Structures are given as C-alpha cells and as structure tokens.
N, C-alpha and C positions, 0 to 999 in steps of 0.2 A: 668770726674769730680769726685774728692774724696768726698764722701758723709759724711765723718766725723763720721761714726758710727762703725768703725773697733773696735772690742773688746766688743761692745755692745751685749746684750742678747735679742733675739727676740722670741716671741711665735707667730706662724702663724697657726691658726685653719683651720681644713679641708684642709690640704695642701698636700695630697697624690697624687692629680692630679689637672688638670684644672687651674684656676686662683689663687687659693691658692698655688699650687706648683710653679707657675710663680713668685709669691711674695716671697716665701721662697728662691727660687734660686737667685733672684735679691738681697736680703738682704745678702745672703751668699757671693755673688760676692763682696759686699761692705765691707765684712770682719766681719760681724756679726756671732755670735754663735746663731744657729737657732734650736728651738724646732719645729718639724714638727708633724702633728697630722692626724689621720684618723681612720676609723673603720675596714678597711681591712688590716690585718697585713702584708700580702704579698705585696700588692701594696705600702704600707707605707715604708716597709723596702727597696723595690726597689728604691723608690723615694729618701730616705735618702742616699742610697749608691751612686746613680747617682749624687746628689747635692754635696756630700762630695768629690767624685772623680774629679768633674768638677771644684770645687772652692777651695778645700783644707780647707774649714771651718769645724768647729765642728758642726755636725748635730745630734740632739737627737730625735729619733722617739718615740712617745707616742701613743699607741693604746688606743683610748677612744672615747666614745660618749659625747661630751662636753655639750649636753643638759641635762645631768644627774649630780647630785652632785658628784657622784663617779668619773665621767669622768673629771669634772673640778678639783677635788682634785688631780687626777693623773697628769694632765697637769701642775698644779701649783707646784706640788712636784718636777717636772723636772726643773723648773725655778721659784722659789717663788717671785722674785723681778725682773721681766723683765723690760728692758728699752723700749721695743717696744712690742706692742700687735696688731696684725692684726686679727680682728674678721671675721670669715667666717663660714657659715654653709649652709647645704642643706635646700631647702624650701619645703613646702608642695606640693603635686602633683597637676597638673592642674585639676580643677573641677569646674563645675557650682556652683555658690554661693548658689543656692537653695538646693544643696545636702550636704552642710556642716552642721554637727550637732555640738553640743556644744564641745564635746570631740575633734573633729577635729580642731575646731577654737582655743581651749586652747592649743592644741599641736603646732599649727602654731605660735601662739604668743610666746610660750616658745622658740621655735627654732630660730625665727628671730627677737625677741625683748628682751625677758627676759634673755636669755643665754648671749648675748653680754654685757648686763647691769651688770649682776652678775660677769663676768670676769673683767669688768672695776672697779667694786667696790672693787675687790680683789687686784688689782695691782696699783690703782691710788695714794694712799697716799704715798707709797715709792717713786714713780716718783716725786710727789710734793716736798718730803723731799730732794731728790737728785738734784732738779732743772733740771731735764730732763726726758721727757716722750713723746712718739709718739704712738698714738692710731689711727688706720685706720680701719674703718668698711666697708666691702664689702657688699653693699646693692644691688640695681638693678636700671636699667633705668626705671623700671615700677613704681618707686616712683614718677617720673615725668610724665610718659606716661603709664597709666595703660593698662594692657593686659588682655583680656577676659579669664576667667578661672583661672587667678592668682591673684584674688582679695584678698585672705587671705595673701599670700606672700607680696603683695604690701601694704596692710593695716599694717601688722606687721612691715615691714621695714620702712614705713612712721612714724609709732609710735616711733620707735627707733630713727629716725632722729630728730623728734621734742623733744623727751626726752633729747637727748644729746646736743641739741643746747644751752640750758641754762647751762648745765654741762661744756661745752667747755669753756665758758666765765669765770666760777668760777676758773678754774685752769690755765688760760692762762698766768697770771703773774709769774707762777712758771715754765715757759718754758715747759709746758705739753700741747700738742695739741691734738684735737680730730677732725678728718675729716672723710668724707665718699666718697668712690668711687662707682659710679653707672655705672656698665658695661652694654653695649648693647649686640649685637650678636658677641660673640667671638668664635673662632674655637676650641671648646672643645668637649669632649666625650658627654657632656650633650646636647650641640647644635646638634651634629650629630645624637644623639639618637632621639631627637625631629623631626629632618628632616626626619629620616627614618620612624618614626611613621606617619607623614603627607603623606610621599610618598606612604606608604603602604595603608593608608586610601583612597587615591585618585587613586591608581592604576597606578602611574607613577614613573619615575626614580628619584632617590634621587638627582642626578645632576640637574634635571630640577627644583625641589623644592628649591634647594640651589641657583640656578640662579635667581629664582623669588625673593627670600628673599634678595639676594644681590642687586637686581635691585631697591629695596625700600631704600637702604642705599646711601646717597649721595657720600660717598667715594667708592662705588661700590665693596666693599669686606667685609669679616668678620674680625674682629680684631684678632691680633696675641697675644696670652697670654703673650708672652715675653714683648710686649710694655706695657701691663697692669701692669706687675710685675715691670717694671722700674718706671712707674709713681708711684706706691705704694712705692717703695724704696725711691723715692725723698721726698714724704710727710713724710717719716720716718727719713729723713736726718737731719743733724745739720743745714742745710741751710733753713729749712722749718719752723722755729720757729715763724714766723709772719703770718703763714697760719693756721687758726683754725676755726671750726664751719662751714666748707664749704663742698660743695657737688660737686665733680668733676665728671661730666658726660662724659663717654668715649663711644661713640656709633657711630663714623663715620659721625656725623651730622644727624642721623635718627630722633632725636627729633626736630620738627620745632618750635623753640621759640627763643625769644631774651633774655629772662632771665631764 
C-alpha cells in the first residue's frame, strides 16, 4: 500500500534503537524524510546509516536529550515544521512507589508527559495551517494494565493520554490527527535486559523466563518491532485522517478486556 507520505518530513524521537527505530524505518520505507534522535551518538549514527542504505531515504540524525529545552531546540532546528511527529522517550526505572521522592516524580512526568506536549505545542500550528499533520505518541500497555513498579511511568503516560484527548478533537477538522500506540512485550533490547535481570534474580536461565512471559500472552510470542513500526506508519499515513484521539493497544492479546 502506498501510504501517501512520500516527501513528507517526520521527526521520530528516541529512535536509535527499539520501537522508535522501527517507526523511523517504516516511515523511511514509505518515502518520508526522517529525523532520527538519540543520546548515544555512535548508536544513532549506525541507525541513520542502516535506514538510509536500506530505504534510500534522507535520514538526519540529531543527538539530543529531548527532555531538555536544548535538546528540543536541536531536534526542531533539523525540521522546524515537520508533517509527522512520533513522540517516544525512555521511562523512569522500575521502583516501588514508596521509594519515589518529589524530584523523581517530577522527572518522570517531564519525560513521559511534559516533553511530548511541548513538542506538540511547537509543531501543531504549522500542521493546522498546511491541513496535514500526523502525531503518534508511543505510550505503554501499562496505561490500561498497570504494572507493579512502573506506577510513575503509567501515571505520566496516562496523564499525557488524557491531556491530548481533548487536543485531538480541536485540530481534527484541519486533517491533523493525534493518536497513541500502547505497546506490550516487544522483542527489544529493553525487554531482553528486563528478562536478564529477572533471570539473574531468580537464578534461572533467561530462556526459561522468556518462555514463562510468552506463555502469558495469548499470541504465544513477543512482538516484532517491525510490525509495530508498520502500524505506526499507517497512523501517520494519508489514509488515517479519520482516526484520531485513539489508543491502539498492540500486545498480542495480553490485556483481557472488551474495551
């Protein structure tokens, strides 16, 4: 399917690896010019080169911490008026909520709520003026199914979801959409790191931990980042203009609910 976004400019935050990288790759495959971002310069440059060689698209790497004003300025200097924005950012580490102090809670809210809102504020009016804009926020399945120890991340991302629900309706008539993708367990470095930590703590093999985790997922496997990226690209496409203010849960059926 031709997604109708060839020649469009996209910013994909935190895209040197994992789900962000998969989204950047899928958008580049669709013909978009893509700004990729990360804090590790070597990893980011490798990703930019890989995507450019595979797709032939123009890929612009920007090394920056997007949770800072300086990082956001650097990102937007590379693409002041993007047609597509994919918000993504790391979350606070797993921790019992009793151990969270005020500084940690403020940092978590900045990372997973304030930062994407600030970036949307910076890009949305030009999108409205051009009558085209696609904004996708990568949140988490924990917005619907809270996970112990990730309360701060869940709360901040849920706050982002609620904040943007009304915003999405304000700009829909201008062909600007805002949607959220809620990933479950995807086979990324972050997931593997978590599995290793659990395996080490229990003194068992990582394959056994992985098998137990997959057994809890109705599809019987972890998600492939490539399929996540393609879902994101569709929401960014010219064909998705009637989809806005929605939360797309991609978790292999792990969340047991009708709505």
